[in-house]
Predicted model as a PDB file, atoms N, CA, C, CB and O in Angstrom, pLDDT in the B-factor column:
MODEL        1                                                                  
ATOM      1  N   MET A   1     113.014 104.447 100.196  1.00 79.00           N  
ATOM      2  CA  MET A   1     112.138 104.728 100.889  1.00 79.00           C  
ATOM      3  C   MET A   1     110.494 104.111 100.817  1.00 79.00           C  
ATOM      4  CB  MET A   1     112.292 105.921 100.738  1.00 79.00           C  
ATOM      5  O   MET A   1     109.833 104.487  99.849  1.00 79.00           O  
ATOM      6  N   VAL A   2     110.030 103.458 101.520  1.00 90.00           N  
ATOM      7  CA  VAL A   2     109.228 102.185 101.166  1.00 90.00           C  
ATOM      8  C   VAL A   2     107.699 102.846 101.948  1.00 90.00           C  
ATOM      9  CB  VAL A   2     110.044 100.422 101.985  1.00 90.00           C  
ATOM     10  O   VAL A   2     107.608 103.108 103.148  1.00 90.00           O  
ATOM     11  N   TYR A   3     106.647 103.008 100.967  1.00 94.00           N  
ATOM     12  CA  TYR A   3     105.603 103.600 101.906  1.00 94.00           C  
ATOM     13  C   TYR A   3     104.323 102.836 101.346  1.00 94.00           C  
ATOM     14  CB  TYR A   3     105.478 105.389 101.836  1.00 94.00           C  
ATOM     15  O   TYR A   3     104.541 101.894 100.584  1.00 94.00           O  
ATOM     16  N   THR A   4     102.553 103.275 101.767  1.00 96.00           N  
ATOM     17  CA  THR A   4     102.215 102.282 101.024  1.00 96.00           C  
ATOM     18  C   THR A   4     101.183 103.448 101.074  1.00 96.00           C  
ATOM     19  CB  THR A   4     102.104 100.630 101.402  1.00 96.00           C  
ATOM     20  O   THR A   4     100.988 104.057 102.125  1.00 96.00           O  
ATOM     21  N   GLU A   5     100.414 103.799  99.728  1.00 96.00           N  
ATOM     22  CA  GLU A   5     100.067 104.216  98.253  1.00 96.00           C  
ATOM     23  C   GLU A   5      98.327 104.202  98.790  1.00 96.00           C  
ATOM     24  CB  GLU A   5     100.693 102.856  96.698  1.00 96.00           C  
ATOM     25  O   GLU A   5      97.873 103.977  99.912  1.00 96.00           O  
ATOM     26  N   ILE A   6      98.155 104.283  98.478  1.00 96.00           N  
ATOM     27  CA  ILE A   6      96.386 104.870  98.784  1.00 96.00           C  
ATOM     28  C   ILE A   6      95.448 105.051  97.452  1.00 96.00           C  
ATOM     29  CB  ILE A   6      96.375 106.645  99.542  1.00 96.00           C  
ATOM     30  O   ILE A   6      95.208 106.257  97.413  1.00 96.00           O  
ATOM     31  N   LYS A   7      94.924 104.526  96.545  1.00 96.00           N  
ATOM     32  CA  LYS A   7      94.558 104.613  95.342  1.00 96.00           C  
ATOM     33  C   LYS A   7      93.000 104.753  95.835  1.00 96.00           C  
ATOM     34  CB  LYS A   7      95.069 103.390  94.343  1.00 96.00           C  
ATOM     35  O   LYS A   7      92.524 103.838  96.507  1.00 96.00           O  
ATOM     36  N   GLU A   8      92.215 105.890  95.505  1.00 96.00           N  
ATOM     37  CA  GLU A   8      90.648 105.417  95.896  1.00 96.00           C  
ATOM     38  C   GLU A   8      89.946 105.706  94.339  1.00 96.00           C  
ATOM     39  CB  GLU A   8      89.775 106.574  97.417  1.00 96.00           C  
ATOM     40  O   GLU A   8      90.164 106.799  93.817  1.00 96.00           O  
ATOM     41  N   LYS A   9      89.002 104.570  93.541  1.00 96.00           N  
ATOM     42  CA  LYS A   9      88.599 104.268  92.145  1.00 96.00           C  
ATOM     43  C   LYS A   9      86.856 104.024  93.031  1.00 96.00           C  
ATOM     44  CB  LYS A   9      89.668 102.602  91.123  1.00 96.00           C  
ATOM     45  O   LYS A   9      86.445 103.464  94.048  1.00 96.00           O  
ATOM     46  N   ASN A  10      86.552 104.452  92.429  1.00 95.00           N  
ATOM     47  CA  ASN A  10      84.833 104.268  92.160  1.00 95.00           C  
ATOM     48  C   ASN A  10      84.253 103.918  93.793  1.00 95.00           C  
ATOM     49  CB  ASN A  10      84.399 102.627  90.834  1.00 95.00           C  
ATOM     50  O   ASN A  10      83.424 103.030  93.995  1.00 95.00           O  
ATOM     51  N   LYS A  11      84.843 104.775  94.897  1.00 94.00           N  
ATOM     52  CA  LYS A  11      84.807 104.571  96.003  1.00 94.00           C  
ATOM     53  C   LYS A  11      85.286 103.174  96.848  1.00 94.00           C  
ATOM     54  CB  LYS A  11      83.729 104.884  96.089  1.00 94.00           C  
ATOM     55  O   LYS A  11      84.815 102.894  97.950  1.00 94.00           O  
ATOM     56  N   LYS A  12      86.035 102.565  96.331  1.00 96.00           N  
ATOM     57  CA  LYS A  12      86.856 101.265  96.690  1.00 96.00           C  
ATOM     58  C   LYS A  12      88.463 101.962  96.318  1.00 96.00           C  
ATOM     59  CB  LYS A  12      86.317  99.635  95.544  1.00 96.00           C  
ATOM     60  O   LYS A  12      88.831 102.645  95.362  1.00 96.00           O  
ATOM     61  N   LYS A  13      89.243 101.416  97.611  1.00 96.00           N  
ATOM     62  CA  LYS A  13      90.200 101.751  98.445  1.00 96.00           C  
ATOM     63  C   LYS A  13      91.406 100.952  97.926  1.00 96.00           C  
ATOM     64  CB  LYS A  13      89.805 101.498  99.880  1.00 96.00           C  
ATOM     65  O   LYS A  13      91.410  99.794  98.342  1.00 96.00           O  
ATOM     66  N   TYR A  14      93.016 101.467  96.662  1.00 97.00           N  
ATOM     67  CA  TYR A  14      93.309 100.467  96.205  1.00 97.00           C  
ATOM     68  C   TYR A  14      95.108 100.118  96.781  1.00 97.00           C  
ATOM     69  CB  TYR A  14      92.932 100.664  94.647  1.00 97.00           C  
ATOM     70  O   TYR A  14      95.964 100.943  96.464  1.00 97.00           O  
ATOM     71  N   TYR A  15      95.518  98.863  97.613  1.00 97.00           N  
ATOM     72  CA  TYR A  15      96.431  99.227  98.271  1.00 97.00           C  
ATOM     73  C   TYR A  15      97.511  99.497  97.369  1.00 97.00           C  
ATOM     74  CB  TYR A  15      96.659  98.393  99.217  1.00 97.00           C  
ATOM     75  O   TYR A  15      97.211  99.462  96.176  1.00 97.00           O  
ATOM     76  N   TYR A  16      98.755  99.770  97.678  1.00 97.00           N  
ATOM     77  CA  TYR A  16      99.808  99.669  96.905  1.00 97.00           C  
ATOM     78  C   TYR A  16     101.115  99.710  97.701  1.00 97.00           C  
ATOM     79  CB  TYR A  16      99.728 100.667  95.933  1.00 97.00           C  
ATOM     80  O   TYR A  16     101.122 100.923  97.909  1.00 97.00           O  
ATOM     81  N   ARG A  17     102.282  99.238  98.326  1.00 96.00           N  
ATOM     82  CA  ARG A  17     103.386  99.196  98.746  1.00 96.00           C  
ATOM     83  C   ARG A  17     104.758  99.943  97.573  1.00 96.00           C  
ATOM     84  CB  ARG A  17     103.424  97.679  99.103  1.00 96.00           C  
ATOM     85  O   ARG A  17     104.875  99.803  96.356  1.00 96.00           O  
ATOM     86  N   VAL A  18     105.081 100.235  97.939  1.00 94.00           N  
ATOM     87  CA  VAL A  18     106.031 101.390  97.105  1.00 94.00           C  
ATOM     88  C   VAL A  18     107.637 101.544  97.579  1.00 94.00           C  
ATOM     89  CB  VAL A  18     105.308 103.006  97.370  1.00 94.00           C  
ATOM     90  O   VAL A  18     107.962 101.936  98.700  1.00 94.00           O  
ATOM     91  N   ARG A  19     108.421 101.228  96.698  1.00 91.00           N  
ATOM     92  CA  ARG A  19     109.783 101.917  97.137  1.00 91.00           C  
ATOM     93  C   ARG A  19     109.960 102.652  95.804  1.00 91.00           C  
ATOM     94  CB  ARG A  19     111.184 100.807  97.595  1.00 91.00           C  
ATOM     95  O   ARG A  19     109.594 102.306  94.680  1.00 91.00           O  
ATOM     96  N   SER A  20     110.474 103.519  96.120  1.00 89.00           N  
ATOM     97  CA  SER A  20     111.424 105.105  95.352  1.00 89.00           C  
ATOM     98  C   SER A  20     112.968 104.207  95.622  1.00 89.00           C  
ATOM     99  CB  SER A  20     111.281 107.333  96.694  1.00 89.00           C  
ATOM    100  O   SER A  20     113.482 103.608  96.567  1.00 89.00           O  
ATOM    101  N   SER A  21     113.350 104.542  94.103  1.00 85.00           N  
ATOM    102  CA  SER A  21     115.195 104.623  94.242  1.00 85.00           C  
ATOM    103  C   SER A  21     115.152 105.299  93.274  1.00 85.00           C  
ATOM    104  CB  SER A  21     116.367 103.265  94.114  1.00 85.00           C  
ATOM    105  O   SER A  21     114.130 105.767  92.773  1.00 85.00           O  
ATOM    106  N   ARG A  22     116.402 105.448  92.849  1.00 84.00           N  
ATOM    107  CA  ARG A  22     117.252 107.035  91.930  1.00 84.00           C  
ATOM    108  C   ARG A  22     118.133 105.635  90.910  1.00 84.00           C  
ATOM    109  CB  ARG A  22     118.952 108.658  93.467  1.00 84.00           C  
ATOM    110  O   ARG A  22     118.600 104.645  91.471  1.00 84.00           O  
ATOM    111  N   GLU A  23     118.189 105.808  89.684  1.00 82.00           N  
ATOM    112  CA  GLU A  23     119.297 105.322  89.047  1.00 82.00           C  
ATOM    113  C   GLU A  23     119.661 106.777  87.183  1.00 82.00           C  
ATOM    114  CB  GLU A  23     118.661 103.190  88.650  1.00 82.00           C  
ATOM    115  O   GLU A  23     119.285 107.114  86.060  1.00 82.00           O  
ATOM    116  N   GLY A  24     121.025 107.073  88.741  1.00 86.00           N  
ATOM    117  CA  GLY A  24     121.571 108.142  87.592  1.00 86.00           C  
ATOM    118  C   GLY A  24     120.278 109.912  88.162  1.00 86.00           C  
ATOM    119  O   GLY A  24     120.012 110.415  89.254  1.00 86.00           O  
ATOM    120  N   LYS A  25     119.981 110.152  87.121  1.00 91.00           N  
ATOM    121  CA  LYS A  25     118.912 111.424  87.428  1.00 91.00           C  
ATOM    122  C   LYS A  25     117.795 111.338  87.044  1.00 91.00           C  
ATOM    123  CB  LYS A  25     119.177 112.633  86.929  1.00 91.00           C  
ATOM    124  O   LYS A  25     117.219 112.214  86.399  1.00 91.00           O  
ATOM    125  N   LYS A  26     117.029 109.606  87.592  1.00 92.00           N  
ATOM    126  CA  LYS A  26     115.761 109.173  87.291  1.00 92.00           C  
ATOM    127  C   LYS A  26     115.379 109.042  88.235  1.00 92.00           C  
ATOM    128  CB  LYS A  26     115.508 108.234  86.609  1.00 92.00           C  
ATOM    129  O   LYS A  26     116.170 108.916  89.170  1.00 92.00           O  
ATOM    130  N   PHE A  27     114.146 109.011  88.433  1.00 90.00           N  
ATOM    131  CA  PHE A  27     113.662 107.825  90.028  1.00 90.00           C  
ATOM    132  C   PHE A  27     112.820 107.173  89.351  1.00 90.00           C  
ATOM    133  CB  PHE A  27     112.769 108.477  91.698  1.00 90.00           C  
ATOM    134  O   PHE A  27     112.119 107.358  88.357  1.00 90.00           O  
ATOM    135  N   ASN A  28     113.099 106.093  90.340  1.00 88.00           N  
ATOM    136  CA  ASN A  28     111.684 105.128  89.410  1.00 88.00           C  
ATOM    137  C   ASN A  28     110.813 104.683  90.747  1.00 88.00           C  
ATOM    138  CB  ASN A  28     112.344 103.247  88.282  1.00 88.00           C  
ATOM    139  O   ASN A  28     110.790 105.198  91.865  1.00 88.00           O  
ATOM    140  N   LYS A  29     110.072 103.482  90.196  1.00 90.00           N  
ATOM    141  CA  LYS A  29     108.427 102.844  91.617  1.00 90.00           C  
ATOM    142  C   LYS A  29     108.595 101.873  91.223  1.00 90.00           C  
ATOM    143  CB  LYS A  29     106.452 103.245  91.646  1.00 90.00           C  
ATOM    144  O   LYS A  29     108.821 101.503  90.071  1.00 90.00           O  
ATOM    145  N   GLU A  30     108.428 100.921  92.873  1.00 91.00           N  
ATOM    146  CA  GLU A  30     108.538  99.805  91.858  1.00 91.00           C  
ATOM    147  C   GLU A  30     106.548  99.450  92.961  1.00 91.00           C  
ATOM    148  CB  GLU A  30     110.604  98.256  92.003  1.00 91.00           C  
ATOM    149  O   GLU A  30     106.076  99.992  93.960  1.00 91.00           O  
ATOM    150  N   ARG A  31     106.221  98.752  92.388  1.00 93.00           N  
ATOM    151  CA  ARG A  31     104.708  98.825  93.262  1.00 93.00           C  
ATOM    152  C   ARG A  31     104.636  97.567  93.405  1.00 93.00           C  
ATOM    153  CB  ARG A  31     103.239  99.457  92.569  1.00 93.00           C  
ATOM    154  O   ARG A  31     105.342  96.898  92.651  1.00 93.00           O  
ATOM    155  N   ILE A  32     103.774  96.861  94.401  1.00 95.00           N  
ATOM    156  CA  ILE A  32     103.477  95.530  94.784  1.00 95.00           C  
ATOM    157  C   ILE A  32     101.885  95.685  95.241  1.00 95.00           C  
ATOM    158  CB  ILE A  32     104.558  94.966  96.015  1.00 95.00           C  
ATOM    159  O   ILE A  32     101.679  96.359  96.251  1.00 95.00           O  
ATOM    160  N   TYR A  33     100.858  95.155  94.618  1.00 96.00           N  
ATOM    161  CA  TYR A  33      99.354  95.491  94.491  1.00 96.00           C  
ATOM    162  C   TYR A  33      99.070  94.343  95.934  1.00 96.00           C  
ATOM    163  CB  TYR A  33      98.454  95.018  92.577  1.00 96.00           C  
ATOM    164  O   TYR A  33      99.149  93.125  96.099  1.00 96.00           O  
ATOM    165  N   LEU A  34      98.630  95.798  96.977  1.00 97.00           N  
ATOM    166  CA  LEU A  34      98.146  94.431  98.775  1.00 97.00           C  
ATOM    167  C   LEU A  34      95.986  94.157  98.163  1.00 97.00           C  
ATOM    168  CB  LEU A  34      98.265  96.237 101.771  1.00 97.00           C  
ATOM    169  O   LEU A  34      95.259  93.166  98.094  1.00 97.00           O  
ATOM    170  N   GLY A  35      95.909  94.738  98.051  1.00 96.00           N  
ATOM    171  CA  GLY A  35      94.136  94.617  97.932  1.00 96.00           C  
ATOM    172  C   GLY A  35      93.450  95.675  98.287  1.00 96.00           C  
ATOM    173  O   GLY A  35      93.957  96.767  98.541  1.00 96.00           O  
ATOM    174  N   VAL A  36      92.185  95.396  98.327  1.00 97.00           N  
ATOM    175  CA  VAL A  36      91.535  96.179  98.179  1.00 97.00           C  
ATOM    176  C   VAL A  36      90.381  96.098  99.099  1.00 97.00           C  
ATOM    177  CB  VAL A  36      91.378  96.220  97.041  1.00 97.00           C  
ATOM    178  O   VAL A  36      89.507  95.236  99.184  1.00 97.00           O  
ATOM    179  N   ASN A  37      90.626  97.509  99.967  1.00 95.00           N  
ATOM    180  CA  ASN A  37      89.318  97.428 101.052  1.00 95.00           C  
ATOM    181  C   ASN A  37      90.005  96.907 101.819  1.00 95.00           C  
ATOM    182  CB  ASN A  37      87.910  96.644 100.824  1.00 95.00           C  
ATOM    183  O   ASN A  37      89.342  95.945 102.208  1.00 95.00           O  
ATOM    184  N   LEU A  38      91.223  96.904 102.469  1.00 95.00           N  
ATOM    185  CA  LEU A  38      91.508  95.876 103.628  1.00 95.00           C  
ATOM    186  C   LEU A  38      91.521  96.724 104.772  1.00 95.00           C  
ATOM    187  CB  LEU A  38      92.921  95.015 103.519  1.00 95.00           C  
ATOM    188  O   LEU A  38      91.787  97.923 104.852  1.00 95.00           O  
ATOM    189  N   ARG A  39      91.185  95.890 105.654  1.00 95.00           N  
ATOM    190  CA  ARG A  39      91.281  95.690 107.099  1.00 95.00           C  
ATOM    191  C   ARG A  39      92.560  96.704 108.222  1.00 95.00           C  
ATOM    192  CB  ARG A  39      91.628  94.015 107.106  1.00 95.00           C  
ATOM    193  O   ARG A  39      93.290  97.082 107.307  1.00 95.00           O  
ATOM    194  N   ILE A  40      92.974  97.092 109.052  1.00 94.00           N  
ATOM    195  CA  ILE A  40      94.083  97.684 109.249  1.00 94.00           C  
ATOM    196  C   ILE A  40      95.565  96.289 109.571  1.00 94.00           C  
ATOM    197  CB  ILE A  40      93.639  98.812 110.600  1.00 94.00           C  
ATOM    198  O   ILE A  40      96.680  96.242 109.051  1.00 94.00           O  
ATOM    199  N   GLY A  41      94.955  95.385 110.563  1.00 95.00           N  
ATOM    200  CA  GLY A  41      95.504  93.934 110.920  1.00 95.00           C  
ATOM    201  C   GLY A  41      96.117  92.909 109.293  1.00 95.00           C  
ATOM    202  O   GLY A  41      97.210  92.384 109.084  1.00 95.00           O  
ATOM    203  N   ASP A  42      94.650  92.981 108.269  1.00 95.00           N  
ATOM    204  CA  ASP A  42      95.439  92.233 106.943  1.00 95.00           C  
ATOM    205  C   ASP A  42      96.584  93.504 106.107  1.00 95.00           C  
ATOM    206  CB  ASP A  42      93.921  91.621 105.557  1.00 95.00           C  
ATOM    207  O   ASP A  42      97.432  93.506 105.214  1.00 95.00           O  
ATOM    208  N   LEU A  43      96.270  93.989 106.579  1.00 95.00           N  
ATOM    209  CA  LEU A  43      96.931  95.845 105.748  1.00 95.00           C  
ATOM    210  C   LEU A  43      98.749  95.676 106.583  1.00 95.00           C  
ATOM    211  CB  LEU A  43      95.501  98.193 106.856  1.00 95.00           C  
ATOM    212  O   LEU A  43      99.804  95.875 105.980  1.00 95.00           O  
ATOM    213  N   LYS A  44      98.686  95.482 107.284  1.00 96.00           N  
ATOM    214  CA  LYS A  44      99.959  95.454 108.576  1.00 96.00           C  
ATOM    215  C   LYS A  44     100.398  93.867 107.783  1.00 96.00           C  
ATOM    216  CB  LYS A  44      99.238  95.377 110.909  1.00 96.00           C  
ATOM    217  O   LYS A  44     101.557  93.690 107.405  1.00 96.00           O  
ATOM    218  N   LYS A  45      99.442  92.903 107.620  1.00 96.00           N  
ATOM    219  CA  LYS A  45     100.411  91.692 107.383  1.00 96.00           C  
ATOM    220  C   LYS A  45     101.460  91.404 105.877  1.00 96.00           C  
ATOM    221  CB  LYS A  45      99.371  90.454 107.484  1.00 96.00           C  
ATOM    222  O   LYS A  45     102.499  90.745 105.900  1.00 96.00           O  
ATOM    223  N   LYS A  46     100.731  92.242 104.341  1.00 95.00           N  
ATOM    224  CA  LYS A  46     100.742  92.615 103.254  1.00 95.00           C  
ATOM    225  C   LYS A  46     101.542  92.833 103.824  1.00 95.00           C  
ATOM    226  CB  LYS A  46     100.053  93.219 102.501  1.00 95.00           C  
ATOM    227  O   LYS A  46     102.147  91.792 104.082  1.00 95.00           O  
ATOM    228  N   GLU A  47     102.196  94.064 104.440  1.00 95.00           N  
ATOM    229  CA  GLU A  47     103.007  95.613 104.389  1.00 95.00           C  
ATOM    230  C   GLU A  47     104.274  94.942 104.163  1.00 95.00           C  
ATOM    231  CB  GLU A  47     103.006  96.785 105.943  1.00 95.00           C  
ATOM    232  O   GLU A  47     105.091  95.154 103.267  1.00 95.00           O  
ATOM    233  N   GLU A  48     104.331  93.740 105.519  1.00 94.00           N  
ATOM    234  CA  GLU A  48     105.178  92.900 105.939  1.00 94.00           C  
ATOM    235  C   GLU A  48     105.747  91.753 104.964  1.00 94.00           C  
ATOM    236  CB  GLU A  48     104.593  92.424 106.991  1.00 94.00           C  
ATOM    237  O   GLU A  48     106.940  91.593 105.225  1.00 94.00           O  
ATOM    238  N   GLN A  49     105.386  91.036 104.101  1.00 94.00           N  
ATOM    239  CA  GLN A  49     105.140  90.510 103.059  1.00 94.00           C  
ATOM    240  C   GLN A  49     106.375  91.485 102.032  1.00 94.00           C  
ATOM    241  CB  GLN A  49     103.427  90.581 102.785  1.00 94.00           C  
ATOM    242  O   GLN A  49     107.601  91.520 101.927  1.00 94.00           O  
ATOM    243  N   ALA A  50     104.785  92.425 101.198  1.00 94.00           N  
ATOM    244  CA  ALA A  50     105.422  93.095 100.190  1.00 94.00           C  
ATOM    245  C   ALA A  50     106.942  93.235 100.619  1.00 94.00           C  
ATOM    246  CB  ALA A  50     104.713  94.452  99.925  1.00 94.00           C  
ATOM    247  O   ALA A  50     107.846  92.857  99.874  1.00 94.00           O  
ATOM    248  N   ASP A  51     107.161  93.771 101.800  1.00 92.00           N  
ATOM    249  CA  ASP A  51     108.757  94.110 101.787  1.00 92.00           C  
ATOM    250  C   ASP A  51     109.743  93.131 101.987  1.00 92.00           C  
ATOM    251  CB  ASP A  51     109.098  95.025 102.776  1.00 92.00           C  
ATOM    252  O   ASP A  51     110.892  93.359 101.608  1.00 92.00           O  
ATOM    253  N   LYS A  52     109.491  92.220 102.457  1.00 91.00           N  
ATOM    254  CA  LYS A  52     110.476  90.828 102.054  1.00 91.00           C  
ATOM    255  C   LYS A  52     111.007  90.797 100.478  1.00 91.00           C  
ATOM    256  CB  LYS A  52     109.477  89.275 102.264  1.00 91.00           C  
ATOM    257  O   LYS A  52     112.186  90.698 100.138  1.00 91.00           O  
ATOM    258  N   ILE A  53     110.020  90.889  99.726  1.00 90.00           N  
ATOM    259  CA  ILE A  53     109.950  90.536  98.341  1.00 90.00           C  
ATOM    260  C   ILE A  53     110.755  91.901  97.729  1.00 90.00           C  
ATOM    261  CB  ILE A  53     108.248  90.271  97.776  1.00 90.00           C  
ATOM    262  O   ILE A  53     111.469  91.863  96.727  1.00 90.00           O  
ATOM    263  N   LEU A  54     110.501  93.068  98.510  1.00 87.00           N  
ATOM    264  CA  LEU A  54     111.153  94.544  98.028  1.00 87.00           C  
ATOM    265  C   LEU A  54     112.874  94.710  98.416  1.00 87.00           C  
ATOM    266  CB  LEU A  54     110.213  95.924  98.964  1.00 87.00           C  
ATOM    267  O   LEU A  54     113.796  95.423  98.020  1.00 87.00           O  
ATOM    268  N   MET A  55     112.666  93.406  99.610  1.00 86.00           N  
ATOM    269  CA  MET A  55     114.307  94.080 100.227  1.00 86.00           C  
ATOM    270  C   MET A  55     114.718  92.611  99.235  1.00 86.00           C  
ATOM    271  CB  MET A  55     114.879  94.159 102.680  1.00 86.00           C  
ATOM    272  O   MET A  55     115.859  92.660  98.775  1.00 86.00           O  
ATOM    273  N   GLU A  56     114.148  91.723  98.983  1.00 83.00           N  
ATOM    274  CA  GLU A  56     115.025  90.379  97.998  1.00 83.00           C  
ATOM    275  C   GLU A  56     115.471  91.446  97.267  1.00 83.00           C  
ATOM    276  CB  GLU A  56     114.098  88.923  96.939  1.00 83.00           C  
ATOM    277  O   GLU A  56     116.536  91.981  97.572  1.00 83.00           O  
ATOM    278  N   THR A  57     114.337  92.113  95.682  1.00 76.00           N  
ATOM    279  CA  THR A  57     114.951  92.612  94.123  1.00 76.00           C  
ATOM    280  C   THR A  57     116.094  93.872  94.701  1.00 76.00           C  
ATOM    281  CB  THR A  57     113.370  93.458  92.806  1.00 76.00           C  
ATOM    282  O   THR A  57     116.792  94.466  93.879  1.00 76.00           O  
ATOM    283  N   LYS A  58     116.153  94.086  95.730  1.00 71.00           N  
ATOM    284  CA  LYS A  58     116.541  95.629  96.062  1.00 71.00           C  
ATOM    285  C   LYS A  58     118.038  94.972  96.556  1.00 71.00           C  
ATOM    286  CB  LYS A  58     115.381  96.682  97.476  1.00 71.00           C  
ATOM    287  O   LYS A  58     118.823  95.859  96.888  1.00 71.00           O  
ATOM    288  N   ILE A  59     118.588  93.574  96.671  1.00 69.00           N  
ATOM    289  CA  ILE A  59     119.337  92.750  97.102  1.00 69.00           C  
ATOM    290  C   ILE A  59     120.194  92.150  95.891  1.00 69.00           C  
ATOM    291  CB  ILE A  59     118.568  91.864  97.853  1.00 69.00           C  
ATOM    292  O   ILE A  59     121.338  92.350  95.484  1.00 69.00           O  
ATOM    293  N   ASN A  60     119.504  91.612  95.631  1.00 67.00           N  
ATOM    294  CA  ASN A  60     119.524  90.856  93.982  1.00 67.00           C  
ATOM    295  C   ASN A  60     119.696  92.229  92.739  1.00 67.00           C  
ATOM    296  CB  ASN A  60     117.577  89.835  93.625  1.00 67.00           C  
ATOM    297  O   ASN A  60     120.604  92.078  91.921  1.00 67.00           O  
ATOM    298  N   LYS A  61     119.029  93.218  92.658  1.00 66.00           N  
ATOM    299  CA  LYS A  61     119.957  94.150  91.797  1.00 66.00           C  
ATOM    300  C   LYS A  61     121.116  94.602  91.673  1.00 66.00           C  
ATOM    301  CB  LYS A  61     119.698  94.951  91.759  1.00 66.00           C  
ATOM    302  O   LYS A  61     121.736  94.585  90.609  1.00 66.00           O  
ATOM    303  N   GLY A  62     121.810  95.346  93.420  1.00 63.00           N  
ATOM    304  CA  GLY A  62     122.710  95.435  94.131  1.00 63.00           C  
ATOM    305  C   GLY A  62     123.800  94.515  93.249  1.00 63.00           C  
ATOM    306  O   GLY A  62     124.749  95.063  92.688  1.00 63.00           O  
ATOM    307  N   LEU A  63     123.553  92.899  93.168  1.00 59.00           N  
ATOM    308  CA  LEU A  63     124.675  91.678  92.994  1.00 59.00           C  
ATOM    309  C   LEU A  63     124.558  91.684  91.507  1.00 59.00           C  
ATOM    310  CB  LEU A  63     124.315  89.997  93.778  1.00 59.00           C  
ATOM    311  O   LEU A  63     125.402  90.983  90.949  1.00 59.00           O  
ATOM    312  N   ILE A  64     123.883  92.183  90.884  1.00 63.00           N  
ATOM    313  CA  ILE A  64     123.582  92.374  89.274  1.00 63.00           C  
ATOM    314  C   ILE A  64     124.597  93.102  88.491  1.00 63.00           C  
ATOM    315  CB  ILE A  64     122.266  93.178  89.024  1.00 63.00           C  
ATOM    316  O   ILE A  64     125.072  92.725  87.419  1.00 63.00           O  
ATOM    317  N   LYS A  65     125.002  94.649  89.409  1.00 59.00           N  
ATOM    318  CA  LYS A  65     125.276  95.593  89.316  1.00 59.00           C  
ATOM    319  C   LYS A  65     127.127  95.128  89.199  1.00 59.00           C  
ATOM    320  CB  LYS A  65     124.521  96.462  90.419  1.00 59.00           C  
ATOM    321  O   LYS A  65     127.977  96.008  89.064  1.00 59.00           O  
TER     322      LYS A  65                                                      
ENDMDL                                                                          
END                                                                             
């Protein structure tokens, strides 16, 4: 599952694209930093780029196993 996580520190919003996965009994989160205080248009573009990267890592991990 892929979603956007927003962390607020010092009145700034930090955006991360997160993919959670399960390995055995443990859950892992892979995060990609998108930026600070992004506008909606910029956020959408960066989310699409991050999704491509996360999918590539998912495919590569499947090939390694």
